[in-house]
Residue, then its C-alpha position, 0 to 999 in steps of 0.5 A: m500500500k502506498r504511504f505518504f509521510l508528512f513532516d512538520w518543518g520547524d522544530t521537527l526537521m529544522r531548528d526554529d530560532l525564535t530570535q530570527t524574523g523573516p523566511m528561514w532561508q535568509w537566516p544567518r544560520v540554519s540547522a537540521l534536527p539530529g536524524a532528519w537526513d536519515v529519517l527522510q531517506w528512510s521515509q523516501a524509501h517507503g513512500e512519498v515525502g512532504i512537508a505540512t507546516g503552519a509557517a506563516v512567513s515562508n512560501e513553498e520556494d522559501i521552505r525548499s531554499a531553507l531545506a536545501r541549506v541543510d541538504l534535506a530538499q532532495f527528499i521532499d516531493v511536495i510542500f503544504c504550507k499556510n501560505n499556499l493552502g490559505f488555512s492554519k494547521t488547526d483548521p480542518r480545511f488545511w488537512q482536507s486540502i492536503i488529502a484532496r491534493l494527494n488524492l489518497p485516503p487519509q489512512q495512507i498518510i502519516m503526519i510526524g510533528d512536534s506540536f501535539e495540537s496542530d500536528v497530532v490532534a488536528a491530523q487525527a481529526a482528519g483521519i490521518h495517522a499521526v506521530w508526535f515527535n516529543w523531543r522536548d519531553l513534555p507530559a505523555q499523550p495517548c498517541p504514537t510518540i517518538k523522542t528522536l527522529q531515529e525512532l520513527p522507522r521502528l514505530i512505523e514499520p510494525d504498526l502503520l505500514e501494515s494497517 
């Protein structure tokens, strides 16, 4: 069964720097989170890969330029952002638009992100599998959870690739 992996961008694949303003690709320094390259390579080997971000300042080209600075752009097939969809991640229309554009049943989509509310709860409400990337070690929530990106393949292979 075809799978589509959606990753949040800021603080999931690339480090957010709240002291900076403007599009991330213009920041003096950018960095990928540990394990981002490996998990994207693994995801690409098991399906297609995209970004689903609520970033309001950056458009698709900006996001791709930032990803290129840390050698991650090569893994990303499509980018969905507030800028191109017109909705925030907590708006059900954000997820409905993604499902429609991917032309896949929501059960074939897996969202991975660091925000429990906008990456997990909102995606699950649309019928999308969601994995919480809880690298900040926040209190546990009742959902599939990883604390490092390197844990994703072990979590997904037995559980979600078969469902």
